C-alpha positions as CSV (number, residue, x, y, z in Angstrom):
1,X,162.8,111.0,235.1
2,X,159.0,110.7,235.0
3,X,157.4,113.5,233.1
4,X,153.9,114.9,233.6
5,X,152.3,117.2,231.1
6,X,149.3,119.3,232.1
7,X,147.1,119.7,229.0
8,X,145.6,123.0,230.3
9,X,146.3,126.7,230.0
10,X,144.7,127.4,233.4
11,X,147.0,129.4,235.7
12,X,145.1,128.1,238.7
13,X,145.8,124.5,237.9
14,X,149.5,125.0,237.2
15,X,149.8,127.1,240.4
16,X,148.1,124.4,242.4
17,X,150.6,121.7,241.1
18,X,153.5,124.0,241.8
19,X,152.4,124.7,245.3
20,X,152.1,121.0,245.9
21,X,155.7,120.5,244.7
22,X,154.7,118.5,241.6
23,X,157.0,118.8,238.6
24,X,155.1,119.3,235.4
25,X,155.2,120.8,231.9
26,X,152.4,122.6,230.1
27,X,151.2,121.8,226.6
28,X,147.8,123.3,225.7
29,X,145.4,121.5,223.5
30,X,143.4,123.1,220.7
31,X,140.2,121.2,221.5
32,X,137.0,123.0,220.5
33,X,134.8,122.3,223.6
34,X,131.5,123.2,222.0
35,X,132.3,120.9,219.0
36,X,133.1,118.0,221.3
37,X,129.9,118.4,223.3
38,X,127.9,118.7,220.1
39,X,129.5,115.6,218.7
40,X,128.7,113.4,221.7
41,X,125.5,115.1,222.8
42,X,126.5,114.9,226.4
43,X,124.5,117.2,228.7
44,X,125.0,115.8,232.2
45,X,127.5,118.1,234.0
46,X,129.4,115.2,235.6
47,X,129.8,113.4,232.2
48,X,130.6,116.6,230.4
49,X,133.5,117.4,232.7
50,X,135.0,113.9,232.1
51,X,134.4,114.0,228.3
52,X,136.2,117.4,227.9
53,X,139.1,116.3,230.2
54,X,139.5,113.2,228.0
55,X,139.4,115.2,224.8
56,X,142.1,117.6,226.0
57,X,144.3,114.8,227.3
58,X,144.1,112.7,224.2
59,X,144.6,115.7,221.9
60,X,147.9,116.6,223.7
61,X,148.9,112.9,224.0
62,X,148.8,112.6,220.2
63,X,151.5,115.3,219.8
64,X,155.2,114.3,219.3
65,X,156.1,116.4,222.4
66,X,154.1,114.1,224.6
67,X,156.1,111.0,223.8
68,X,157.5,109.4,226.9
69,X,155.3,111.4,229.3
70,X,152.1,111.2,231.3
71,X,149.5,113.6,230.0
72,X,146.8,115.0,232.3
73,X,143.7,116.8,231.0
74,X,141.2,118.5,233.3
75,X,137.9,120.3,232.8
76,X,135.4,121.8,235.2
77,X,131.7,122.2,234.9
78,X,129.5,123.9,237.5
79,X,126.0,122.4,238.1
80,X,123.3,124.8,239.4
81,X,119.6,124.1,239.5
82,X,120.2,121.1,237.2
83,X,121.9,123.2,234.6
84,X,125.6,122.9,233.4
85,X,127.5,126.1,233.6
86,X,130.8,126.5,231.9
87,X,132.7,129.8,231.4
88,X,130.4,132.8,231.1
89,X,132.7,134.8,228.9
90,X,130.5,137.9,229.0
91,X,129.6,140.2,231.9
92,X,125.9,139.9,231.2
93,X,125.9,136.1,231.5
94,X,128.1,136.2,234.6
95,X,125.8,138.7,236.3
96,X,122.7,136.7,235.5
97,X,124.3,133.5,236.9
98,X,125.6,135.2,240.1
99,X,122.3,136.8,240.9
100,X,120.8,133.3,240.8
101,X,123.6,131.7,242.8
102,X,123.5,134.3,245.6
103,X,122.8,132.5,248.8
104,X,122.4,129.2,247.0
105,X,124.4,126.0,246.5
106,X,125.8,124.3,243.4
107,X,128.1,121.4,242.6
108,X,131.5,121.9,240.9
109,X,132.5,118.8,238.8
110,X,136.1,118.5,237.8
111,X,137.0,115.8,235.3
112,X,140.5,114.3,235.2
113,X,141.9,112.2,232.4
114,X,145.4,110.6,232.4
115,X,147.1,109.1,229.3
116,X,150.4,107.2,229.7
117,X,152.5,107.9,226.6
118,X,155.5,106.1,227.9
119,X,156.9,103.1,226.0
120,X,155.2,100.0,227.3
121,X,158.2,97.8,226.4
122,X,161.3,99.9,226.7
123,X,164.6,98.3,225.5
124,X,166.0,98.3,229.0
125,X,166.7,95.7,231.6
126,X,164.8,95.8,234.9
127,X,168.0,96.7,236.8
128,X,169.0,99.5,234.4
129,X,168.8,103.2,235.1
130,X,166.7,103.6,232.0
131,X,163.1,104.8,231.8
132,X,160.4,102.8,233.5
133,X,158.0,100.9,231.3
134,X,154.7,102.6,230.6
135,X,151.4,101.1,231.6
136,X,149.5,102.0,228.5
137,X,146.8,103.4,230.8
138,X,144.2,105.8,229.6
139,X,141.8,106.5,232.5
140,X,139.8,109.1,234.2
141,X,137.8,110.2,237.2
142,X,135.5,113.0,238.2
143,X,135.7,114.7,241.6
144,X,132.7,116.8,242.8
145,X,132.3,119.3,245.6
146,X,129.3,121.3,246.8
147,X,129.8,125.0,246.9
148,X,127.7,127.1,249.2
149,X,127.5,130.8,248.4
150,X,126.8,133.8,250.7
151,X,124.3,136.4,249.8
152,X,125.8,138.9,247.3
153,X,124.6,142.4,246.6
154,X,124.2,143.8,243.1
155,X,127.1,146.2,243.8
156,X,129.4,143.4,244.9
157,X,128.5,141.3,241.9
158,X,129.2,144.3,239.6
159,X,132.5,145.0,241.3
160,X,133.5,141.3,241.1
161,X,132.7,141.1,237.4
162,X,134.7,144.3,236.8
163,X,137.8,142.5,237.9
164,X,137.5,140.2,235.0
165,X,138.1,137.1,237.2
166,X,134.8,135.3,236.8
167,X,134.6,135.5,233.0
168,X,137.0,132.7,232.3
169,X,135.9,130.4,235.2
170,X,133.4,127.6,235.2
171,X,130.4,128.8,237.1
172,X,131.5,132.4,237.1
173,X,133.5,132.2,240.3
174,X,136.8,131.1,241.9
175,X,137.7,130.1,245.4
176,X,141.4,131.1,245.2
177,X,140.9,134.7,244.2
178,X,138.4,137.5,244.7
179,X,135.5,135.1,244.5
180,X,136.6,133.4,247.8
181,X,134.9,136.3,249.6
182,X,131.5,135.0,248.5
183,X,131.9,131.3,249.3
184,X,130.5,130.3,252.7
185,X,131.8,126.7,252.6
186,X,132.8,123.8,250.4
187,X,131.7,120.3,251.1
188,X,134.3,118.1,249.4
189,X,137.9,118.5,248.2
190,X,138.5,122.2,247.8
191,X,141.2,121.5,245.2
192,X,138.3,120.3,243.0
193,X,136.9,123.8,243.0
194,X,140.2,125.2,241.9
195,X,140.1,122.8,239.0
196,X,142.4,119.9,239.8
197,X,142.2,117.4,242.7
198,X,145.7,116.4,243.9
199,X,144.4,113.3,245.6
200,X,142.5,112.3,242.5
201,X,145.7,112.8,240.5
202,X,147.5,110.5,243.0
203,X,144.9,107.8,242.4
204,X,145.2,108.0,238.7
205,X,149.0,107.9,238.8
206,X,148.8,104.8,241.0
207,X,146.7,103.1,238.4
208,X,149.4,103.9,235.9
209,X,151.9,102.4,238.3
210,X,153.5,105.8,239.1
211,X,153.9,107.1,242.7
212,X,153.1,110.8,243.1
213,X,156.3,111.1,245.0
214,X,158.2,110.4,241.8
215,X,157.0,113.8,240.6
216,X,157.9,115.8,243.7
217,X,160.4,118.5,243.1
218,X,161.5,118.7,246.7
219,X,160.4,122.3,246.5
220,X,156.8,122.6,247.5
221,X,155.8,126.1,248.2
222,X,156.5,127.1,251.8
223,X,153.1,127.9,253.5
224,X,154.7,131.0,254.9
225,X,155.5,132.3,251.5
226,X,152.0,131.7,250.3
227,X,150.6,133.8,253.2
228,X,153.1,136.5,252.3
229,X,152.1,136.8,248.7
């Protein structure tokens, strides 16, 4: 059975995979994002998203638990007025950003990196029921989407920050939570804004000679159940 490990502790990413019926495990990396960026000196938001996704994937791929699996690392960076915005962490930073973003538009970049940790030469015949040979692939891709914000009042911003939701999100907002009330439209793959593009994952898996249907659980979330949550 093909194994996919998500190298992320993001509840939104694992929820997205689960809703898409994609079987996966979670193994969180201990990557120091600031140290990685400092080491490589990358400042472009697009490249930063890919660099951090790769660092997370390769850190988890090096662990014994990843043997025989495909490891996916993801990272999101929000670009606004030419600046890269990661997680704000504090209420003051989140408020300053959101006041600037109100009524404006930015670009959310999500980097994806896939590492194939399966044996590239398994001791199995082609007609056996044993594990498929790995591709040895280590590859990535960035998917970007424009996010257009509605005007937000100071009281609305304060109330949103009080929920705690934006403090741990790239760009200080989400699309699949309270923050969705302030997003006018998204130009591009909306999954990118959540933090993981399913179609991009499909493309990376294909390059590793794995069909995404191999990971389907047969139990994608019923849309009616999602609406009822």
